[in-house]
Each structure stands twice: as C-alpha cells, then as structure tokens.
C-alpha positions in Angstrom: 178.0 47.3 251.6 175.1 48.5 249.9 175.2 46.7 246.2 174.5 49.1 243.0 172.0 47.5 241.5 173.2 48.2 237.8 176.9 46.8 238.7 175.8 43.6 237.5 175.4 44.8 234.2 179.4 44.6 233.7 179.5 40.6 234.5 181.7 39.4 231.3 180.3 36.2 232.9 176.7 35.7 233.1 175.7 32.2 234.3 173.6 30.0 232.1 170.3 29.1 233.0 169.9 25.2 233.5 168.1 24.1 230.5 171.2 25.5 228.9 173.6 23.0 231.0 172.0 19.9 229.5 174.6 16.9 227.9 173.6 16.0 224.4 175.4 13.2 222.2 175.7 16.5 219.6 177.3 18.3 221.8 180.3 15.5 222.8 180.5 15.0 219.0 180.9 19.1 218.5 183.4 19.1 221.7 185.8 16.0 220.5 186.1 17.8 217.0 186.5 21.2 218.8 189.7 19.6 220.8 191.1 18.0 218.0 191.0 21.2 215.9 192.3 23.0 218.9 195.2 20.5 219.6 196.3 20.7 215.5 196.0 24.5 215.7 198.1 24.2 218.6 201.1 22.0 217.3 200.9 24.3 214.2 201.7 27.3 216.2 204.2 26.1 218.0 205.9 24.4 215.1 205.7 28.1 213.6 207.2 29.6 216.9 209.9 27.1 217.0 210.9 27.4 213.4 213.4 29.9 212.7 213.5 32.2 209.5 216.6 34.3 208.3 216.9 38.2 207.8 219.2 39.2 205.1 221.0 42.5 204.8 223.3 44.3 202.7 226.7 46.3 203.3 229.8 47.4 201.7 232.7 44.6 202.0 235.6 45.7 204.0 237.4 42.9 204.1 241.2 43.2 203.5 244.2 41.2 203.0 241.8 37.6 203.6 242.0 34.6 201.3 239.0 33.4 198.7 238.8 29.7 199.4 237.8 27.7 196.4 236.7 24.2 196.8 236.3 22.0 193.4 235.2 18.6 192.5 235.1 18.0 188.9 235.2 14.9 186.4 236.5 14.6 183.4 235.5 11.2 181.4 237.2 11.1 178.7 240.4 12.5 179.7 243.1 10.4 181.7 245.1 12.3 184.9 248.1 12.2 183.0 247.5 15.1 180.4 245.4 17.4 183.1 247.1 20.5 184.7 245.2 23.1 186.9 246.5 26.3 186.4 245.7 29.2 188.8 246.0 33.1 187.9 244.9 36.5 189.7 244.6 39.9 188.5 247.0 41.3 191.8 250.1 41.0 189.1 251.9 39.4 191.5 253.7 35.7 192.1 251.4 34.0 194.5 254.6 32.2 195.9 252.1 31.5 199.0 249.2 30.0 197.5 247.9 27.0 199.6 246.5 24.3 197.8 245.3 20.7 198.5 244.5 19.1 195.0 244.2 15.7 194.3 243.7 13.8 190.5 241.5 10.5 191.0 241.8 8.2 188.4 238.7 6.4 187.4 237.8 3.6 184.9 235.2 3.7 181.8 232.2 3.0 184.6 233.8 6.1 187.0 234.8 4.1 189.9 238.1 5.1 191.6 241.1 2.8 190.1 244.0 5.2 191.4 245.0 8.3 193.5 247.5 11.5 192.5 248.6 14.5 194.5 248.6 17.4 192.0 251.9 19.3 192.9 252.3 20.7 189.4 249.8 23.8 190.4 250.9 26.9 188.0 251.4 29.9 189.8 252.4 32.8 187.4 252.3 36.6 187.3 249.5 38.2 185.3 249.8 41.7 184.6 247.3 42.6 182.5 243.6 42.3 183.0 243.0 39.8 179.9 241.9 36.7 182.2 240.1 35.2 179.3 242.9 34.0 177.4 245.7 34.3 179.6 246.4 30.6 179.5 245.1 29.4 176.2 248.5 29.4 174.5 250.4 28.0 177.4 250.7 24.3 175.6 252.2 26.1 172.8 255.1 27.8 174.7 256.2 24.7 176.0 260.1 24.2 174.9 260.6 22.3 171.7 262.5 19.7 171.7 262.5 15.9 170.4 261.3 13.2 171.8 263.4 11.3 174.4 262.2 7.7 176.3 260.1 9.3 179.0 258.1 11.7 176.6 257.2 8.0 174.3 256.9 6.4 177.3 254.3 8.7 178.4 252.3 8.9 175.1 251.7 5.4 175.3 250.5 5.0 178.8 248.0 7.9 178.0 247.0 6.3 174.6 246.2 3.1 176.3 244.4 4.6 179.4 242.4 6.5 176.7 242.0 3.2 174.9 240.3 1.7 178.0 238.1 4.8 178.4 240.1 6.3 181.8 239.0 9.4 183.1 240.0 11.8 185.8 238.2 13.9 188.7 239.7 16.4 189.9 239.3 17.1 193.7 240.3 19.3 196.7 240.6 22.8 197.6 242.6 26.4 196.7 243.2 29.3 198.6 244.0 32.3 196.4 244.1 36.0 197.1 241.1 38.0 197.5 240.8 39.4 193.9 239.5 38.8 190.6 241.5 36.3 188.4 240.7 32.6 187.1 241.6 29.2 187.2 241.3 26.4 184.9 241.9 22.8 183.9 243.3 21.8 180.8 245.9 20.1 178.9 248.4 23.2 178.9 250.8 21.3 180.7 251.8 19.1 178.2 254.5 20.0 175.9 253.0 20.8 171.8 254.8 17.9 170.5 253.5 15.2 172.8 249.7 16.9 173.0 249.9 16.4 169.2 250.9 12.8 169.3 248.5 12.0 172.0 245.1 14.0 170.4 246.5 14.2 166.8 245.2 18.4 167.2 243.6 20.4 169.3 240.6 19.6 167.6 240.5 16.0 169.4 240.6 17.0 173.0 237.2 16.0 174.3 236.7 18.7 177.5 233.5 17.2 178.6 233.1 17.2 182.5 230.8 16.9 185.2 231.1 19.6 188.5 229.9 17.8 191.3 230.7 20.7 193.4 231.9 24.3 193.2 231.6 26.6 195.6 233.9 29.3 197.5 233.4 28.6 201.3 231.9 26.5 203.6 228.3 25.8 203.3 225.4 27.7 205.3 221.8 26.3 205.6 219.8 27.1 202.6 223.0 27.8 200.2 222.4 27.2 196.3 225.5 26.7 194.4 224.5 26.9 190.9 227.0 24.4 189.5 226.8 21.8 191.6 226.2 18.9 189.4 226.3 20.3 186.1 226.9 18.3 183.1 228.5 19.1 180.0 229.4 16.1 177.7 230.5 16.7 173.8 229.8 14.6 171.2 231.8 14.6 167.6 233.0 18.2 168.8 235.2 20.0 170.9 236.1 23.4 172.4 236.4 25.6 175.5 233.9 26.3 178.2 234.5 29.2 180.1 232.4 29.9 183.6 232.1 33.7 184.5 231.6 33.7 188.3 230.5 36.4 190.5 231.2 35.9 193.6 229.3 37.6 197.0 230.5 37.5 200.2 228.3 36.4 202.9 228.0 36.0 206.6 225.5 33.6 208.0 224.7 34.6 211.7 223.4 31.5 214.0 221.1 32.2 216.5 223.7 30.7 218.9 225.3 34.0 217.4 227.8 32.0 215.4 229.2 33.6 212.6 230.0 31.7 209.7 231.9 33.5 206.5 231.3 32.2 203.8 230.7 33.2 199.7 227.8 32.9 197.3 227.9 33.0 193.5 226.2 33.6 190.6 226.9 32.4 187.2 226.9 32.4 183.5 228.6 30.4 181.1 229.7 30.0 177.3 230.9 27.3 175.2 233.7 28.1 172.3 233.8 25.4 169.4 237.5 24.9 168.3 238.6 26.1 165.0 240.7 24.8 162.7 242.7 28.2 162.4 242.8 28.1 166.2 246.1 28.0 167.4 244.6 27.7 171.3 243.8 24.1 173.1 240.3 23.6 174.7 240.0 23.8 178.2 237.4 24.7 181.1 237.8 27.8 182.8 236.3 29.1 185.5 237.0 33.4 185.8 235.8 34.6 189.0 235.4 38.2 190.3 234.5 39.5 193.6 231.2 41.6 194.6 232.0 45.0 196.6 228.5 43.7 198.4 228.5 41.8 201.4 225.3 39.9 202.3 224.7 39.3 206.1 221.9 36.3 206.6 221.0 36.2 210.2 218.9 33.7 211.8 215.6 35.1 213.9 213.2 33.3 215.9 209.5 35.1 216.5 208.6 37.1 219.9 207.3 34.8 222.7 204.6 36.9 223.4 203.4 37.2 219.6 203.4 33.4 220.3 201.2 33.7 223.3 198.9 36.1 221.6 198.3 34.1 218.0 197.9 30.9 220.4 195.0 32.7 222.6 193.7 34.1 219.0 193.4 30.6 217.8 192.3 28.5 220.7 189.7 31.0 221.6 188.3 31.3 218.6 187.8 27.8 218.2 186.3 27.5 221.4 183.7 29.9 220.6 183.0 28.6 217.0 182.4 25.3 219.0 180.2 26.5 221.3 178.5 28.4 218.6 178.2 25.1 216.7 176.9 23.1 219.5 173.6 25.6 220.2 173.1 25.4 216.3 173.1 21.6 215.9 171.1 21.5 219.7 168.1 23.6 218.6 168.1 21.6 215.4 167.5 18.8 217.3 165.0 20.3 219.4 163.1 21.6 216.5 162.8 18.3 215.1 162.0 16.6 218.0 159.1 19.2 218.7 157.7 18.5 215.1 157.2 15.0 215.5 153.7 13.9 216.6 
C-alpha cells in the first residue's frame, strides 16, 4: 500500500530531535516542581469532587395534622425552680389534652452547677380563643384564688427566700410537642398565688427574669443549621420587664445523599423587651411567640458529576504538564545562551 506524502502533516505527536532529548539539572528541577504542583492540584480536585454541596428549593407547605417539636434549654440565674412554671398556648382554640411534654427543671447554685432535678408536671394547657397571644397569660399570676396563707404557703415562701439568698437559679430543659399552629409558650412566675408572689418578691418590679438561652430549636438539627437564639444571654441589672421573642418557623426537609429525609424546622426571630412600670398589673416573663411560614424549604445534598471531575482533572494536569515543558525549554535556552557567551 502506498503512503500518502501529505498524511504525515496530521501527526499530532512529532518525534523530537536528539539534541532536544538532552537531560539537564534545570530540567530535573522543573520536573520535580511540576510533579509537586500536579499532585497538589489533583488532591484539590479530588477533594472538590468528594465534597457534597446543597441545593435549596421552596414550595408550598402541604403538611397537615402533624405536631411541632420544640426543644428548650434556658437558664434563669436569679429565679429558683420553685417559682418558675411553663405555660403553652396555641391559636386553635382547643384544649390540648393530648399535649406531650418532657420538661425538667434543674436547680443551679450561684456558680451554675446542678444541685437538684425536678420533673415539671405543672405545664399549663389552656384554651385561647382570641388571637391576642402576646398578653394571654400576663395576668395569670393575678387570677389565682385569693385566700389566706396556710402552713404550706408560708413554708414555700421561706424556702424560696432562702434559695434566692444563696443565689440559686434554675435551668428549664426538655421538649414540647404542640399542634402545628401559631401559639406561644412562656416561662414565668405566673404559677404563683398573687399574695405568695408579693411576699417573695415584694412586687413585680423585683422579679429578675435574666436568662441565658442555651438552645432553642424546632426539630432535629441537620448539617449547617443555625439556630439564632442559641447561646443568647439577656442579663438585667436594677430593672425588670418582659422579654418577647417573635419567631417565624420555616418548615424544612433535609435530604441526604443517601436518600434519607430529615423533617425539621428553621426559624428567624425578632426580640423586644418591655420594661415594667409601676402602674402595670402584669408580671415579668419570657415569651416565645411562634408562627409558621406557609412555605417549606427542601435542602438536598448533591455530589458533582464524575465526568465533570475527569474533565477538570485532565485540564488541570494537562495544562500543568504543558507549562512545565515550556518552562524547561525556556530555562534550557537561557543556560545555553549563557554558556555560549563565555570565552
């Protein structure tokens, strides 16, 4: 078979001449540097390929008949556990007889160490027919039966005063499962009889609701979640009042690369502090008022395409190899020109 003379012009791999195959020290240095660069870039590209990233998608929330989990962990350094109660109200107007709770009150000494534990079984479940859930329980402490002190009340007053003198505080910790509607829960001294409360605090202006929110979430945590109230500290000095946290809960689904689905919730928050005034009949408290967004967010883990990884790898390694060759030839010519200029 005869050869076509012009066919050799299509050869993409021409053979180098013998003088171009000469090995030099400069070429060895450039080759080593090129290998180091290629290994580094290969490791970077492999890490980039193996690292997952997330895609966010929004849609209308279609969930119905589910409960909303609330996980709380709040410390009150200036209030003993005996005076604190947790009240939960929702906007459905129904008596939540099946509300599931698992709340503990942990007694703290003045250094914040746990010195006792009490299961909180006095969670208040009440109807709330109107939409004014900002103030639904601000006057509960004044609605207790007005009766004279008995021996138990007198004993409680002495016990609480002694605990306050010793700097005792309280941490409220646990979980609530509430209906998936707007509502609020608050931590306060509203569970006390009005006369007992006055004997202990000598008026509402002396109730110090300083608190530290160690954790507040509305469901299990997924990678990268940020709960804006975690590690929030609000300490009062020579004043008192009511803290209100207005929370917008966003239903969220986190879909793992393994196809597992984690239903949970994110939230945003705005907070207000209302100082107590001498004419106020309300007592200080810490309110968490929540509402649900009609939009659900789906967060999906994704991994980059393998062909995309191979393409990027070939481009990076090929470009580095070509640059190394150009640098080698450039250094060789410099060395040769220096050598030839010598007498």
